[in-house]
C-alpha positions in Angstrom: 6.4 -21.7 -17.2 5.4 -18.2 -16.2 5.8 -15.2 -18.3 8.7 -13.9 -16.2 10.7 -17.0 -16.5 10.1 -17.0 -20.3 11.3 -13.4 -20.5 14.5 -14.3 -18.6 15.1 -17.2 -21.1 14.6 -14.9 -24.1 17.2 -12.4 -22.8 19.8 -15.2 -22.4 19.2 -16.7 -25.9 20.3 -14.9 -29.1 18.4 -13.8 -32.2 19.0 -14.9 -35.8 20.9 -11.7 -36.2 23.4 -12.8 -33.5 22.3 -10.2 -30.9 20.7 -11.1 -27.5 16.9 -11.1 -27.6 14.8 -8.9 -27.8 17.2 -7.1 -30.1 14.6 -5.1 -32.1 15.6 -6.3 -35.5 12.0 -6.9 -36.4 12.0 -10.6 -36.1 8.3 -11.7 -35.7 9.0 -14.6 -33.3 10.0 -12.1 -30.5 7.8 -12.9 -27.5 7.9 -9.3 -26.3 5.7 -8.1 -29.2 3.6 -11.2 -30.1 -0.1 -11.7 -29.1 0.9 -14.8 -27.2 3.5 -12.8 -25.2 0.9 -10.1 -24.4 -1.6 -12.8 -23.2 1.1 -14.4 -21.0 2.0 -11.1 -19.5 -1.6 -10.3 -18.8 -2.0 -13.7 -17.1 1.1 -13.2 -15.1 -0.2 -9.8 -13.9 -3.5 -11.3 -12.9 -1.8 -14.0 -10.9 0.3 -11.4 -9.1 -2.8 -9.4 -8.3 -4.4 -12.5 -6.8 -1.3 -13.2 -4.7 -1.4 -9.6 -3.4 -5.1 -9.9 -2.5 -4.5 -13.2 -0.6 -1.9 -11.5 1.7 -3.2 -10.9 5.3 -4.1 -7.3 5.7 -4.8 -5.5 9.0 -8.6 -5.8 9.4 -10.4 -2.5 9.1 -13.0 -3.3 11.7 -14.5 -0.8 14.2 -16.5 -3.4 16.2 -15.7 -6.4 18.3 -12.7 -7.7 20.3 -10.1 -7.7 17.5 -10.8 -4.2 16.2 -8.0 -1.9 15.1 -10.0 1.3 14.4 -12.4 3.4 16.5 -15.9 4.0 15.5 -17.0 7.4 14.4 -18.8 8.1 17.7 -15.5 7.4 19.6 -13.6 9.8 17.4 -12.4 7.5 14.5 -8.7 6.8 14.0 -6.6 3.8 15.0 -6.6 2.2 18.4 -3.3 1.6 20.1 -3.7 -2.2 19.4 -4.2 -1.3 15.7 -1.0 0.8 15.7 0.9 -2.1 17.3 -0.4 -4.5 14.6 0.5 -2.1 11.8 4.1 -1.6 13.2 4.5 -5.4 13.5 3.5 -5.8 9.9 5.6 -2.8 8.7 8.9 -2.8 10.6 10.6 0.6 10.8 7.2 2.4 10.7 6.9 5.6 12.7 3.1 5.5 13.1 1.8 6.9 16.4 -1.6 7.2 18.0 -3.5 10.5 18.2 -2.4 13.4 20.4 -5.6 13.7 22.5 -4.5 15.1 25.9 -3.3 18.5 27.1 0.1 19.3 25.7 2.7 21.9 26.5 2.9 24.6 23.8 5.9 24.0 21.6 6.4 20.4 22.6 6.8 17.5 20.0 3.2 16.4 20.7 1.9 20.0 20.1 3.8 20.2 16.8 2.4 16.8 15.7 -1.1 18.0 16.6 -0.6 21.3 14.7 0.7 19.4 11.7 -2.2 17.0 11.7 -4.7 19.7 12.0 -3.2 21.6 9.1 -3.1 18.5 6.9 -6.7 17.4 7.7 -8.5 20.8 7.2 -10.2 19.4 4.1 -11.6 16.3 5.8 -15.3 17.1 5.6 -16.6 13.5 5.9 -18.1 12.0 9.0 -15.0 10.1 10.1 -12.7 13.0 9.2 -14.7 15.4 11.4 -14.7 12.8 14.2 -10.9 12.3 13.9 -10.3 16.1 14.0 -12.5 16.4 17.1 -10.5 13.6 18.8 -7.2 15.4 18.0 -8.8 18.7 19.3 -8.4 20.6 16.1 
């Protein structure tokens, strides 16, 4: 029985004082405050972390056939294939590829570029500089 199912069971049962558990009356058998309860919660959190790690993430690779990101030499950032993979995994996402071509002043693309350039001014690392160059900042 997991910690969560035990917690649900304690909320449905009642304490010696007649109130639903945990009532806070100071009863020492309350699983919310005991050492066993803390150990069970810790174990539950560790299991949940392991489950999250096992989920398939988008591979952050910059080389090979199945890559989703550009290398630093190519200007960093996501490839169009990577953006499609991200959108498939996160429905409703508004992620778009970089604005790299010539744009009309005042257009949506020009505003996106201006916004990106303003946000990324502090990117001083190798990949950040490459991405800014690709966006023509």
